[in-house]
ZAVO-225350 format. One line per field, with one value per residue (C-alpha): chain; x negated, y, z. Coordinates in nm, 2 decimals. Example, Ala and Ser with C-alpha at 12.3 -4.5 7.8 and 13.67 -1.06 7.14 Angstrom:
2
ch	A	A
u	-1.23	-1.37
v	-0.45	-0.11
w	0.78	0.71
END
This chain:
762
ch	A	A	A	A	A	A	A	A	A	A	A	A	A	A	A	A	A	A	A	A	A	A	A	A	A	A	A	A	A	A	A	A	A	A	A	A	A	A	A	A	A	A	A	A	A	A	A	A	A	A	A	A	A	A	A	A	A	A	A	A	A	A	A	A	A	A	A	A	A	A	A	A	A	A	A	A	A	A	A	A	A	A	A	A	A	A	A	A	A	A	A	A	A	A	A	A	A	A	A	A	A	A	A	A	A	A	A	A	A	A	A	A	A	A	A	A	A	A	A	A	A	A	A	A	A	A	A	A	A	A	A	A	A	A	A	A	A	A	A	A	A	A	A	A	A	A	A	A	A	A	A	A	A	A	A	A	A	A	A	A	A	A	A	A	A	A	A	A	A	A	A	A	A	A	A	A	A	A	A	A	A	A	A	A	A	A	A	A	A	A	A	A	A	A	A	A	A	A	A	A	A	A	A	A	A	A	A	A	A	A	A	A	A	A	A	A	A	A	A	A	A	A	A	A	A	A	A	A	A	A	A	A	A	A	A	A	A	A	A	A	A	A	A	A	A	A	A	A	A	A	A	A	A	A	A	A	A	A	A	A	A	A	A	A	A	A	A	A	A	A	A	A	A	A	A	A	A	A	A	A	A	A	A	A	A	A	A	A	A	A	A	A	A	A	A	A	A	A	A	A	A	A	A	A	A	A	A	A	A	A	A	A	A	A	A	A	A	A	A	A	A	A	A	A	A	A	A	A	A	A	A	A	A	A	A	A	A	A	A	A	A	A	A	A	A	A	A	A	A	A	A	A	A	A	A	A	A	A	A	A	A	A	A	A	A	A	A	A	A	A	A	A	A	A	A	A	A	A	A	A	A	A	A	A	A	A	A	A	A	A	A	A	A	A	A	A	A	A	A	A	A	A	A	A	A	A	A	A	A	A	A	A	A	A	A	A	A	A	A	A	A	A	A	A	A	A	A	A	A	A	A	A	A	A	A	A	A	A	A	A	A	A	A	A	A	A	A	A	A	A	A	A	A	A	A	A	A	A	A	A	A	A	A	A	A	A	A	A	A	A	A	A	A	A	A	A	A	A	A	A	A	A	A	A	A	A	A	A	A	A	A	A	A	A	A	A	A	A	A	A	A	A	A	A	A	A	A	A	A	A	A	A	A	A	A	A	A	A	A	A	A	A	A	A	A	A	A	A	A	A	A	A	A	A	A	A	A	A	A	A	A	A	A	A	A	A	A	A	A	A	A	A	A	A	A	A	A	A	A	A	A	A	A	A	A	A	A	A	A	A	A	A	A	A	A	A	A	A	A	A	A	A	A	A	A	A	A	A	A	A	A	A	A	A	A	A	A	A	A	A	A	A	A	A	A	A	A	A	A	A	A	A	A	A	A	A	A	A	A	A	A	A	A	A	A	A	A	A	A	A	A	A	A	A	A	A	A	A	A	A	A	A	A	A	A	A	A	A	A	A	A	A	A	A	A	A	A	A	A	A	A	A	A	A	A	A	A	A	A	A	A	A	A	A	A	A	A	A	A	A	A	A	A	A	A	A	A	A	A	A	A	A	A	A	A	A	A	A	A	A	A	A	A	A	A	A	A	A	A	A	A	A	A	A	A	A	A	A	A	A	A	A	A	A	A	A	A	A	A	A	A	A	A	A	A	A	A	A	A	A	A	A	A	A	A	A	A	A	A	A	A	A	A	A	A	A	A	A	A	A	A	A
u	-0.01	-0.21	0.03	-0.01	0.15	0.48	0.53	0.78	0.66	0.95	0.90	1.09	0.89	0.76	0.44	0.37	0.44	0.23	-0.05	0.02	0.04	-0.30	-0.46	-0.27	-0.33	-0.18	0.09	0.24	0.53	0.60	0.93	1.10	1.46	1.38	1.53	1.82	2.01	2.38	2.48	2.81	3.08	3.08	3.44	3.55	3.50	3.35	3.37	3.61	3.62	3.86	3.65	3.33	3.24	3.20	3.05	3.16	2.86	2.87	2.61	2.46	2.54	2.33	2.15	2.35	2.09	1.78	1.98	2.01	1.64	1.56	1.81	1.64	1.29	1.37	1.50	1.17	0.94	0.82	0.76	0.97	0.78	0.98	0.66	0.92	0.80	0.69	0.99	1.37	1.48	1.26	1.34	1.67	1.65	1.41	1.79	2.01	1.74	1.71	2.11	2.09	1.85	1.95	1.74	1.56	1.20	1.19	0.92	0.86	0.55	0.39	0.11	0.01	-0.20	-0.22	-0.55	-0.66	-0.79	-0.50	-0.25	-0.47	-0.45	-0.04	0.01	-0.15	0.03	0.39	0.67	1.06	1.28	1.31	1.69	1.70	1.55	1.80	2.07	1.90	1.92	2.25	2.39	2.22	2.38	2.74	2.69	2.60	2.88	3.13	3.03	3.01	3.35	3.57	3.45	3.35	3.72	3.84	3.56	3.75	4.06	3.94	3.69	3.66	3.57	3.20	3.09	2.93	2.91	2.60	2.49	2.16	2.21	2.46	2.23	1.95	2.19	2.24	1.91	1.89	2.18	2.12	1.79	1.92	2.19	1.91	1.74	2.05	2.09	1.72	1.67	1.31	1.12	0.88	0.55	0.16	-0.13	-0.50	-0.82	-1.12	-1.33	-1.71	-2.04	-2.37	-2.72	-2.53	-2.29	-1.94	-1.64	-1.35	-1.21	-0.78	-0.71	-0.65	-0.54	-0.34	-0.42	-0.47	-0.15	-0.10	0.00	0.33	0.35	0.68	0.64	0.42	0.36	0.26	0.01	-0.12	-0.15	-0.45	-0.58	-0.62	-0.79	-1.04	-1.15	-1.43	-1.52	-1.87	-1.79	-2.07	-2.05	-1.93	-1.90	-2.01	-1.86	-1.99	-1.88	-1.90	-1.60	-1.53	-1.23	-1.19	-1.06	-0.72	-0.59	-0.51	-0.22	0.12	0.45	0.52	0.20	0.17	0.47	0.35	-0.01	0.11	0.42	0.14	-0.19	-0.04	0.32	0.47	0.81	0.86	1.05	0.76	0.50	0.68	0.69	0.35	0.24	0.48	0.29	-0.03	0.04	0.17	-0.08	-0.29	-0.43	-0.76	-1.03	-1.29	-1.07	-0.69	-0.36	-0.52	-0.34	-0.51	-0.32	-0.17	0.12	0.31	0.61	0.45	0.46	0.14	-0.20	-0.39	-0.65	-0.81	-1.17	-1.30	-1.18	-1.31	-1.66	-1.64	-1.58	-1.85	-2.10	-1.98	-2.04	-2.37	-2.50	-2.35	-2.38	-2.63	-2.64	-2.56	-2.20	-2.16	-2.02	-2.18	-1.88	-1.57	-1.32	-0.98	-0.66	-0.35	0.03	0.18	0.29	0.66	0.79	1.05	0.69	0.74	0.34	0.45	0.20	-0.16	-0.17	-0.20	-0.54	-0.72	-0.78	-1.14	-1.32	-1.57	-1.32	-1.38	-1.15	-1.39	-1.46	-1.09	-1.01	-1.00	-0.76	-0.50	-0.25	-0.28	-0.04	-0.16	-0.55	-0.41	-0.23	-0.52	-0.77	-0.60	-0.53	-0.90	-1.05	-0.83	-0.89	-1.30	-1.28	-1.12	-1.44	-1.66	-1.80	-1.64	-1.73	-1.90	-1.81	-2.01	-1.72	-1.78	-1.60	-1.69	-1.54	-1.55	-1.41	-1.31	-1.12	-0.73	-0.85	-0.97	-1.15	-1.22	-1.36	-1.39	-1.61	-1.68	-1.98	-1.94	-2.27	-2.21	-1.96	-1.83	-1.58	-1.49	-1.79	-1.53	-1.14	-0.97	-0.64	-0.38	-0.19	0.15	0.21	0.29	0.10	-0.12	-0.50	-0.77	-1.12	-1.23	-1.05	-1.29	-1.60	-1.95	-2.00	-2.36	-2.61	-2.43	-2.55	-2.42	-2.52	-2.51	-2.35	-2.22	-2.11	-1.74	-1.65	-1.26	-0.97	-0.65	-0.33	-0.07	0.28	0.45	0.75	0.81	0.96	1.21	1.13	1.07	1.29	1.20	0.98	0.99	0.69	0.82	1.16	1.03	0.78	1.07	1.30	1.01	0.95	1.36	1.36	1.58	1.56	1.25	1.01	1.19	1.42	1.25	1.23	1.58	1.73	1.59	1.64	2.03	2.09	1.97	2.12	2.47	2.39	2.42	2.03	1.82	1.48	1.35	1.00	0.93	1.16	1.49	1.83	2.18	2.40	2.75	2.87	2.64	2.75	3.08	3.01	2.85	3.10	3.38	3.23	3.02	3.33	3.53	3.26	3.04	2.91	2.86	2.66	2.46	2.07	2.04	2.34	2.10	1.80	1.96	2.11	1.81	1.65	1.94	1.87	1.51	1.65	1.86	1.52	1.35	1.67	1.79	2.13	2.34	2.46	2.83	2.76	2.61	2.89	3.16	2.99	3.01	3.32	3.57	3.47	3.39	3.76	3.88	3.73	3.86	4.21	4.21	4.05	4.37	4.25	4.53	4.30	4.00	4.12	4.28	3.91	3.74	3.92	3.97	4.35	4.39	4.68	4.89	5.12	5.26	5.27	5.55	5.62	5.65	5.94	6.19	6.07	5.97	5.65	5.35	5.10	4.78	4.78	4.54	4.56	4.45	4.29	4.18	4.31	4.62	4.88	5.23	5.58	5.74	6.01	5.77	5.96	6.30	6.43	6.47	6.14	5.82	5.55	5.19	4.86	4.52	4.25	3.93	3.77	3.80	3.46	3.34	3.45	3.22	2.97	2.93	2.52	2.33	2.16	2.29	2.26	1.89	2.13	2.43	2.41	2.72	2.69	2.60	2.77	2.66	2.85	2.86	2.82	2.75	2.36	2.44	2.38	2.34	2.34	2.60	2.74	3.10	3.11	3.18	3.25	3.14	2.81	2.68	2.39	2.31	1.92	1.87	1.90	1.56	1.41	1.24	0.96	0.71	0.60	0.22	0.09	0.28	0.35	0.65	0.91	1.12	1.08	1.39	1.50	1.57	1.68	1.48	1.68	1.68	1.85	1.49	1.49	1.18	1.09	0.94	0.93	1.23	1.04	0.99	0.95	0.70	0.52	0.53	0.46	0.60	0.58	0.75	0.76	1.05	0.88	0.95	0.91	0.62	0.28	-0.09	-0.27	-0.58	-0.48	-0.17	0.02	0.39	0.54	0.39	0.48	0.69	0.48	0.53	0.26	0.23	-0.10	-0.03	0.32	0.53	0.27	0.24	0.04	-0.01	0.08	-0.19	-0.49	-0.41	-0.50	-0.28	-0.15	0.13	0.47	0.58	0.72	0.52	0.81	0.76	0.66	0.91	0.81	0.65	0.65	0.86	1.17	1.54	1.75	2.03	2.34	2.57
v	-0.01	0.30	0.59	0.57	0.87	0.89	0.53	0.36	0.09	-0.12	-0.38	-0.43	-0.36	-0.03	-0.20	-0.35	-0.03	0.13	-0.11	-0.09	0.27	0.30	0.11	0.22	0.62	0.91	0.87	0.60	0.60	0.33	0.28	0.01	-0.12	-0.31	-0.66	-0.69	-0.39	-0.58	-0.89	-1.07	-0.91	-0.97	-1.05	-1.22	-1.50	-1.24	-1.57	-1.59	-1.99	-2.01	-1.74	-1.99	-1.92	-1.56	-1.36	-1.00	-0.77	-0.50	-0.24	-0.44	-0.19	0.10	0.08	0.32	0.61	0.33	0.31	0.68	0.73	0.48	0.61	0.95	0.81	0.61	0.91	1.15	0.82	0.70	0.32	0.11	-0.17	-0.42	-0.61	-0.81	-1.15	-1.40	-1.64	-1.68	-1.42	-1.18	-1.24	-1.21	-0.86	-0.75	-0.84	-0.60	-0.31	-0.35	-0.34	-0.01	0.17	0.03	-0.23	0.02	0.08	-0.18	-0.44	-0.69	-0.71	-1.05	-1.05	-1.33	-1.14	-0.78	-0.68	-0.44	-0.66	-0.85	-0.60	-0.42	-0.75	-0.73	-0.40	-0.51	-0.80	-0.71	-0.94	-0.95	-1.08	-1.43	-1.53	-1.90	-1.80	-1.57	-1.81	-2.06	-1.83	-1.73	-2.07	-2.14	-1.83	-1.92	-2.28	-2.14	-1.88	-2.14	-2.42	-2.14	-1.97	-2.27	-2.49	-2.24	-2.14	-2.52	-2.51	-2.18	-2.32	-2.65	-2.51	-2.08	-1.81	-1.72	-2.09	-2.18	-2.45	-2.41	-2.66	-2.71	-2.63	-2.90	-3.13	-3.04	-3.07	-3.42	-3.50	-3.37	-3.50	-3.88	-3.84	-3.80	-4.09	-4.30	-4.20	-4.24	-4.61	-4.73	-5.00	-5.04	-5.33	-5.46	-5.57	-5.65	-5.61	-5.77	-5.55	-5.69	-5.42	-5.52	-5.35	-5.42	-5.22	-5.01	-4.93	-4.99	-5.04	-5.23	-5.48	-5.56	-5.90	-5.88	-6.21	-6.56	-6.85	-6.62	-6.41	-6.08	-6.16	-6.09	-6.10	-5.96	-6.07	-6.07	-6.44	-6.42	-6.14	-6.33	-6.65	-6.51	-6.36	-6.68	-6.85	-6.60	-6.40	-6.70	-6.75	-6.61	-6.34	-6.37	-6.14	-6.36	-6.08	-5.75	-5.56	-5.19	-4.96	-4.64	-4.38	-4.01	-3.84	-3.56	-3.18	-3.13	-2.93	-2.57	-2.44	-2.47	-2.27	-2.60	-2.69	-2.36	-2.33	-2.73	-2.62	-2.26	-2.47	-2.73	-2.51	-2.22	-2.29	-2.01	-2.07	-2.09	-1.73	-1.61	-1.77	-1.66	-1.30	-1.27	-1.40	-1.14	-0.87	-1.00	-1.09	-0.72	-0.52	-0.43	-0.13	-0.15	0.09	0.09	-0.03	0.12	-0.10	-0.43	-0.76	-1.03	-1.33	-1.47	-1.55	-1.70	-1.90	-2.16	-2.59	-2.61	-2.67	-2.56	-2.31	-2.05	-2.13	-1.78	-1.86	-2.20	-2.06	-1.80	-2.04	-2.22	-1.95	-1.86	-2.21	-2.20	-1.93	-1.99	-2.36	-2.50	-2.72	-3.03	-2.93	-2.86	-3.11	-3.17	-3.09	-2.81	-3.04	-3.03	-3.06	-3.23	-3.14	-3.14	-3.49	-3.36	-3.50	-3.15	-2.94	-2.61	-2.54	-2.21	-2.03	-2.08	-2.26	-1.96	-1.88	-1.53	-1.29	-1.23	-1.49	-1.29	-1.08	-1.31	-1.32	-1.16	-0.89	-0.74	-0.86	-0.52	-0.41	-0.70	-0.76	-1.11	-1.25	-1.14	-1.24	-1.59	-1.69	-1.49	-1.70	-2.03	-1.96	-1.85	-2.14	-2.39	-2.30	-2.23	-2.59	-2.72	-2.70	-2.84	-3.21	-3.49	-3.58	-3.92	-4.14	-4.53	-4.73	-5.11	-5.38	-5.64	-5.95	-6.22	-6.57	-6.73	-6.99	-6.94	-6.54	-6.31	-6.05	-5.68	-5.36	-5.08	-4.78	-4.48	-4.24	-3.94	-3.91	-3.57	-3.33	-3.21	-2.98	-2.98	-2.75	-2.51	-2.66	-2.95	-3.03	-3.03	-3.31	-3.36	-3.55	-3.91	-3.86	-4.17	-4.21	-4.11	-4.20	-3.88	-4.08	-4.37	-4.38	-4.47	-4.88	-5.03	-5.15	-5.54	-5.81	-6.14	-6.40	-6.13	-6.18	-5.92	-5.86	-5.88	-5.67	-5.74	-5.86	-5.65	-5.70	-5.41	-5.36	-5.13	-5.05	-4.95	-4.62	-4.45	-4.17	-3.80	-3.52	-3.34	-3.04	-2.74	-2.88	-3.19	-3.10	-2.87	-3.19	-3.39	-3.17	-3.13	-3.54	-3.53	-3.22	-3.03	-2.68	-2.49	-2.31	-1.93	-2.13	-2.38	-2.09	-1.99	-2.34	-2.38	-1.99	-2.03	-2.37	-2.18	-1.87	-2.08	-2.26	-2.57	-2.68	-2.57	-2.57	-2.77	-2.85	-2.73	-3.02	-2.93	-3.06	-3.07	-2.90	-3.05	-2.77	-2.86	-3.24	-3.19	-2.96	-3.26	-3.48	-3.29	-3.22	-3.51	-3.79	-3.51	-3.39	-3.70	-3.61	-3.27	-3.26	-3.60	-3.58	-3.77	-3.52	-3.20	-3.31	-3.38	-3.04	-2.88	-3.06	-2.97	-2.56	-2.65	-2.76	-2.47	-2.25	-2.50	-2.44	-2.80	-2.75	-2.41	-2.25	-2.28	-2.66	-2.74	-2.53	-2.72	-3.08	-2.93	-2.81	-3.08	-3.32	-3.07	-2.88	-3.26	-3.30	-2.94	-3.02	-3.35	-3.18	-3.14	-2.87	-3.03	-3.37	-3.15	-3.01	-3.37	-3.48	-3.18	-3.19	-3.57	-3.57	-3.92	-3.97	-3.64	-3.86	-4.02	-3.70	-3.47	-3.10	-3.03	-2.82	-2.95	-3.26	-3.26	-3.36	-3.21	-3.13	-3.00	-2.61	-2.37	-2.02	-1.67	-1.71	-2.04	-2.43	-2.48	-2.73	-2.63	-2.82	-2.91	-2.64	-2.37	-2.18	-2.24	-2.04	-2.35	-2.41	-2.16	-2.41	-2.32	-2.42	-2.32	-2.55	-2.28	-2.41	-2.17	-2.04	-2.18	-2.01	-1.76	-1.90	-1.72	-1.63	-1.47	-1.21	-0.84	-0.64	-0.42	-0.14	-0.09	-0.33	-0.54	-0.93	-1.10	-1.37	-1.68	-1.61	-1.88	-1.68	-1.71	-1.84	-2.04	-1.91	-1.53	-1.32	-1.05	-0.76	-0.80	-0.45	-0.49	-0.29	0.00	-0.21	-0.34	-0.52	-0.84	-1.06	-1.41	-1.68	-1.75	-2.09	-2.05	-2.01	-1.65	-1.52	-1.60	-1.32	-1.00	-1.17	-1.00	-1.09	-1.46	-1.67	-1.77	-1.88	-1.68	-1.69	-1.51	-1.38	-1.72	-1.90	-2.08	-2.13	-1.98	-1.89	-1.53	-1.31	-1.15	-0.78	-0.78	-0.54	-0.43	-0.78	-0.98	-1.36	-1.62	-1.95	-2.23	-2.49	-2.54	-2.37	-2.63	-2.56	-2.81	-2.75	-2.78	-2.97	-2.79	-2.44	-2.48	-2.25	-2.32	-2.35	-2.57	-2.63	-2.97	-3.07	-3.42	-3.59	-3.95	-3.98	-3.89	-3.92	-3.65	-3.44	-3.10	-2.81	-2.52	-2.19	-2.04	-2.23	-2.47	-2.74	-3.07	-3.35	-3.63	-3.58	-3.69	-3.36	-3.23	-3.02	-2.67	-2.64	-2.45	-2.07	-2.10	-1.81	-1.92	-1.73	-1.78	-2.07	-1.96	-2.20	-2.40
w	0.01	-0.14	0.00	0.41	0.48	0.62	0.64	0.97	1.17	1.36	1.63	1.96	2.23	2.33	2.48	2.10	1.92	2.17	2.06	1.69	1.67	1.82	1.53	1.24	1.33	1.14	0.91	1.06	1.31	1.53	1.69	1.89	1.87	2.26	2.12	1.92	1.82	1.69	1.81	1.84	2.05	2.41	2.51	2.20	2.00	1.70	1.49	1.15	1.16	0.88	0.69	0.65	1.00	0.91	1.22	1.36	1.42	1.69	1.80	2.15	2.44	2.50	2.15	1.97	2.01	1.93	1.61	1.53	1.58	1.36	1.11	1.15	1.15	0.79	0.61	0.66	0.59	0.26	0.37	0.63	0.75	1.02	1.24	1.47	1.58	1.33	1.43	1.38	1.64	1.55	1.12	1.28	1.41	1.13	0.88	1.09	1.15	0.75	0.72	0.93	0.73	0.37	0.16	-0.03	0.09	0.38	0.36	0.60	0.81	0.97	1.21	1.50	1.67	1.79	1.68	1.41	1.15	1.17	1.17	0.89	0.69	0.74	0.65	0.30	0.22	0.31	0.23	0.22	0.44	0.51	0.43	0.56	0.81	0.92	0.77	1.02	1.35	1.25	1.30	1.60	1.75	1.57	1.76	2.07	2.09	1.94	2.21	2.53	2.43	2.36	2.67	2.96	2.98	3.07	3.38	3.47	3.48	3.62	3.91	3.93	3.70	3.58	3.49	3.17	2.94	2.64	2.40	2.48	2.89	2.94	2.78	3.02	3.31	3.20	3.23	3.56	3.72	3.50	3.67	4.04	3.95	3.87	4.19	4.41	4.29	4.30	4.50	4.62	4.59	4.83	4.73	4.88	4.77	4.94	4.95	5.04	5.18	5.05	5.08	4.92	5.02	5.29	5.03	5.03	4.78	4.73	4.55	4.45	4.42	4.02	3.94	4.11	3.95	3.60	3.60	3.75	4.13	4.25	4.63	4.73	5.13	5.37	5.41	5.06	5.11	5.43	5.27	5.03	5.33	5.47	5.20	5.08	5.38	5.48	5.12	4.96	4.76	4.48	4.18	3.85	3.58	3.54	3.22	3.16	2.93	2.83	2.79	2.66	2.70	2.45	2.54	2.53	2.26	2.27	2.42	2.23	2.43	2.59	2.68	2.81	3.02	3.17	3.25	3.45	3.64	3.76	3.80	3.88	4.04	3.74	3.63	3.25	3.25	3.48	3.21	2.91	3.05	3.14	2.81	2.60	2.79	2.70	2.37	2.27	2.50	2.80	2.87	2.86	3.06	2.77	2.46	2.54	2.44	2.32	2.22	2.48	2.32	1.98	1.93	2.23	2.08	1.92	1.86	1.66	1.80	1.47	1.50	1.26	1.14	1.25	1.59	1.62	1.49	1.73	2.00	1.90	1.91	2.26	2.37	2.24	2.39	2.74	2.79	2.54	2.27	2.43	2.54	2.12	1.92	1.60	1.40	1.49	1.67	1.48	1.61	1.39	1.43	1.75	1.89	1.83	1.52	1.48	1.51	1.27	1.25	1.16	1.39	1.55	1.85	2.19	2.19	2.32	2.01	2.11	2.28	2.38	2.57	2.90	3.19	3.43	3.16	3.17	3.53	3.65	3.39	3.49	3.70	3.94	3.67	3.37	3.48	3.59	3.26	3.04	3.20	3.16	2.77	2.72	2.95	2.79	2.41	2.47	2.69	2.34	2.13	2.41	2.39	2.56	2.89	2.89	3.14	3.27	3.39	3.55	3.66	3.89	3.90	4.19	4.09	4.38	4.17	4.22	4.33	4.07	4.29	4.07	4.16	3.93	3.97	3.71	3.74	3.49	3.28	3.10	3.22	2.89	2.90	3.30	3.29	3.20	3.26	3.45	3.38	3.65	3.77	3.94	4.21	4.06	3.71	3.84	3.86	3.60	3.59	3.82	4.09	4.11	4.30	4.17	4.28	4.41	4.15	4.12	3.87	3.83	4.11	4.36	4.68	4.89	5.25	5.31	5.61	5.58	5.40	5.39	5.34	5.22	5.21	4.96	4.80	4.43	4.42	4.19	3.92	4.05	4.02	3.71	3.81	3.58	3.39	3.36	3.24	2.93	2.85	2.88	2.59	2.36	2.38	2.28	2.03	2.25	2.22	2.08	2.20	2.23	2.46	2.69	2.93	2.94	2.97	3.32	3.41	3.31	3.53	3.82	3.76	3.75	4.04	3.86	4.03	4.29	4.31	4.63	4.67	4.31	4.21	3.99	4.24	4.08	4.32	4.39	4.13	3.91	3.95	3.92	3.58	3.43	3.53	3.36	3.04	2.92	2.90	2.70	2.46	2.45	2.11	2.16	2.47	2.38	2.38	2.00	1.87	2.00	1.86	1.53	1.53	1.57	1.29	1.11	1.21	1.05	0.75	0.71	0.71	0.45	0.22	0.25	0.44	0.46	0.72	0.65	0.58	0.91	1.12	0.93	1.02	1.35	1.40	1.27	1.56	1.84	1.75	1.79	2.12	2.24	2.17	2.38	2.68	2.92	3.19	3.43	3.44	3.48	3.78	3.93	3.85	4.02	4.27	4.37	4.30	4.20	4.45	4.36	4.19	4.47	4.67	4.72	4.75	5.13	5.07	4.84	4.80	4.41	4.28	4.25	3.93	3.91	3.71	3.60	3.64	3.67	4.03	3.96	3.98	4.20	4.34	4.22	4.28	3.97	4.04	4.03	3.78	3.94	4.25	4.45	4.54	4.45	4.63	4.54	4.70	4.61	4.55	4.60	4.86	5.15	5.30	5.65	5.92	6.12	6.37	6.67	6.78	7.07	6.89	6.82	6.50	6.51	6.37	6.60	6.88	6.80	6.81	6.48	6.35	6.06	5.75	5.44	5.06	4.76	4.81	5.18	5.52	5.63	5.96	5.94	6.21	6.32	6.27	5.88	5.70	5.93	5.95	5.66	5.83	5.71	5.73	5.69	5.96	6.12	6.13	6.44	6.36	6.41	6.04	6.10	5.91	6.12	6.42	6.48	6.19	6.16	5.88	5.72	5.36	5.12	4.72	4.44	4.14	3.96	4.23	4.34	4.74	4.92	5.34	5.38	5.69	5.79	5.78	5.44	5.23	5.55	5.55	5.24	5.39	5.18	5.12	4.89	5.10	5.46	5.77	6.10	6.48	6.56	6.75	6.53	6.72	6.63	6.69	6.92	6.67	6.67	6.32	5.99	5.66	5.59	5.26	5.08	4.85	4.64	4.81	5.19	5.24	5.46	5.65	5.81	5.72	6.02	5.84	6.08	6.03	5.73	5.92	5.79	6.04	6.06	6.00	6.36	6.47	6.83	6.98	7.08	7.43	7.66	7.68	7.31	7.11	6.84	6.71	6.88	6.72	6.61	6.75	6.55
END
């Protein structure tokens, strides 16, 4: 584009506009839409089903002024470039902007990182708006609108207003509820292991019973384990076979959206929403003292592990200089497409825009969250080009006839990419080579000292509740959702109170379970994992031009409309409120029959003669709130007694002089704040519905923990207060809030007169 004067560039966010404006300089005006400017109306369906599912677009609330400014700037510009994000949502925003500004002079600009070179390349290689990508986004939007507007009212009638159903959201809820069912139905099976504690050259090691009569041992009772112990405790443990093998472990690929969310959840404790918010900041631009606004990472919504060759070479140069030639593979490490068969590979993996811009060099200019996430992205990318870890693994067998014992050890010969980066692991993910300890030097014929043969009882464990990381991993594996939707799924489930986060694991609430139980039987095909995954494929095929939007919507609508027609609110009310015996009950006033109905104020039971002047009996099915419970505490503002009330988010303390006094506070847990020593620790909820525990003096004191504090005495420092924790390796245990000492879960009662918060009476 030769004439750079009078060019309007349109982006989504002010931060992105600031960064791009810095690189473009004079002759360019950069304006931000601040998200979508037009969308379907909020309070009506906005889709004409009979007219080919024609959408009705309205201006998004608060965007009239933004549109006016864009139109004014476009009139004064010689050229208009739309540089919204390079995905379906960004393409749709570009399409709506073009509709408002007129098709003439409008060109599309695509860049996957906000750097000077990338922007200049994009400006000189403009293109047209991708209509097929817009069609795919519009199909998704209409599908979600049809499901939300048609199914959600059924929940309002049967349960209460404010609930929602979603095409992808409800399937994710189904996964969480079904996992809860699996856990509830799980019957632990007893099994026993037998371990020989051995020693050679003063170095202890363990050998496990590996084979019994040539097969995997199945010891389901103590008697069977003791039989093995009796048979081998006096045997000579002589090495019968030694196997050594060199193993290599390649570094993990650079991040995709899914793997970034998973790793940030496991390593940093970030929710998917928090991860994406911080990643958006890093992509759009952060103000650096020495450089101004700079985009630090490439586009953060991607399912590809592909990386530009120039970035690979930059990483290799850094590795050679910082770590030396042994850490540099002979050839660049190449990563293929994502294992997800529906991956689009439209963008690069998530990586730093400049490898030389190390985390430490920009730390002073980043917030704590920005630094943590940038460091994670930077380390993962650089590590992806470092040589593999090399292990020397050894297995040693002791063949005792019927019984074969095996010891396994591992030594790291070369630390490889672990020099820079270690993958995070969640509870229950199993052992790795790093968990194995070295064995003493052993050769065939060596006799070792047998110290003891120990039987140990175990029980099989149910599948774990989904964490935020494992839920994202499962959604990706099943092909449900896309990189742009993962964070919204869990956020919506928490916001609707369909699930809660306990110990960083999703548990369905009673409400969430009820919603799932009501919707799945009535819409078995719509809220089906395979169907939802196939729908994602069809959206991709629209983008590729293989299907049309109307085709996909029509194929969806026909069975969906049929299911809607057969869904009776009265049956749903009966199911939701356990009214199976309602047909046998009689009106307490006139003796007529009773029926379940949906009304303006929620579900209720009514006499069959409700509209007859003879009887107007009705009874609401809305659950009454729990009665207030008295406490021995006084309001700090007015001195009146405080009572425990139950609200939407659980229990809280409130003044009895409400509404004259509106003081409220969390219910204390009987533990003083270890930071300030004045406030009491109490349960609180984040805006996303996530439970955590913090000081009652917030914001004066910002102490918080994720695990529930309990009033027990620390055996090390005597402090009354510890986190209640659990891990696969340790089981249930406590961690002192004051000194960090970990101790057994058998709670030590707080001594009389100990300094704790006054417990609230039940």
